[in-house]
C-alpha angles and dihedrals in degrees: 000000000000119000124232093262091052092054091044092052090048092051091046091054091046091051091049091051090051092051090051091050092048090051091049091050089052091052091049091050091051091049092049091049093051099038108017123251120313117254110259092227092055091047091051092053093048092046091051091052093048094048095043092246096113111160117247114263122217092260094048093045091054093061 
């Protein structure tokens, strides 16, 4: 069983994550308004690099 403080800390962290996501969504919306939306292919490549799931390139696949 989790005590009241454990639940409170959990909810506080969840609220903080939501605030961070909301702020990020605001930044993305501002970027899109100023520059147009990002190309999905470019986003996919950047996301793969950030998450460590970069696709193999021809030179990497050959080794």
